[in-house]
C-alpha positions in Angstrom: 26.8 -6.9 -9.7 29.2 -9.7 -9.0 28.1 -13.3 -9.1 28.1 -15.3 -5.8 31.1 -17.4 -6.7 33.1 -14.2 -7.7 32.2 -12.7 -4.3 33.4 -15.8 -2.5 36.6 -15.8 -4.5 37.3 -12.2 -3.8 36.4 -12.6 -0.1 38.8 -15.6 0.2 41.5 -13.4 -1.3 40.7 -10.6 1.2 41.0 -13.0 4.1 44.4 -14.1 2.8 45.4 -10.4 2.6 44.3 -9.8 6.1 46.3 -12.9 7.2 49.4 -11.4 5.5 48.8 -8.1 7.5 48.5 -10.2 10.7 51.8 -11.9 9.9 53.5 -8.5 9.3 52.4 -7.2 12.7 55.6 -8.4 14.5 56.1 -5.9 17.4 53.8 -3.3 15.9 52.1 -0.8 18.2 49.0 -2.1 20.0 46.7 0.4 18.2 47.3 -1.1 14.8 47.6 -4.7 16.2 44.1 -4.3 17.8 42.6 -2.9 14.6 44.0 -5.7 12.4 42.9 -8.4 14.9 39.4 -6.9 15.0 39.3 -6.8 11.2 40.3 -10.5 11.1 37.6 -11.5 13.6 35.0 -9.6 11.6 36.1 -11.1 8.3 35.8 -14.6 9.9 32.2 -13.8 10.9 31.5 -12.3 7.4 32.6 -15.6 5.8 29.3 -17.3 6.7 27.3 -14.3 5.4 29.2 -14.4 2.1 28.5 -18.2 1.8 24.8 -17.6 2.5 24.5 -15.6 -0.8 22.3 -13.0 1.0 23.2 -10.1 -1.2 22.0 -7.3 1.2 23.9 -8.8 4.2 27.0 -9.3 2.1 27.0 -5.7 1.2 26.5 -4.6 4.8 29.4 -6.7 6.0 31.7 -5.6 3.2 30.8 -2.0 4.0 31.6 -2.6 7.6 34.9 -4.3 6.8 35.8 -1.5 4.4 35.2 1.1 7.2 37.5 -1.0 9.4 40.0 -1.0 6.6 39.8 2.8 6.4 40.5 2.9 10.2 43.5 0.6 9.9 44.9 2.7 7.0 44.4 5.9 9.1 46.1 4.4 12.1 49.0 3.0 10.0 49.7 6.4 8.5 49.5 8.2 11.9 51.9 6.0 13.8 55.5 7.4 13.6 57.2 3.9 14.1 55.0 2.1 11.6 57.1 -0.6 9.7 56.9 -0.1 5.9 56.0 -3.7 5.2 53.1 -3.5 7.6 51.9 -0.2 6.2 52.0 -1.8 2.7 50.0 -4.9 4.0 47.4 -2.6 5.5 47.2 -0.6 2.3 46.6 -3.8 0.3 43.8 -4.9 2.7 42.1 -1.5 2.4 42.4 -1.5 -1.4 40.9 -5.0 -1.7 38.0 -4.1 0.5 37.4 -0.8 -1.2 37.4 -2.5 -4.6 35.0 -5.1 -3.6 32.7 -2.5 -2.0 32.6 -0.5 -5.1 31.8 -3.5 -7.3 28.9 -4.5 -5.0 27.3 -1.1 -5.1 
């Protein structure tokens, strides 16, 4: 299990990665835009949970975020006009969330 400060550091990095995906949106299709924006809002809410050090709630939030990352990745791969840099950003977000999820379980 990761220590609380490690979880907070990883989560800060995940938020930065989500921010990079938001910046890469440009004129992306609404479906992926909505998904990334929702992921960003959820990550903001999860920040308080991560800082609370409530291990069970942290795991629940990370699981939820990872599911949203799965959805973003699925959408990014299904859109024919998906910009490569945005797809790469979505893939990084998903990878970071998946890695944290696996380290918490």
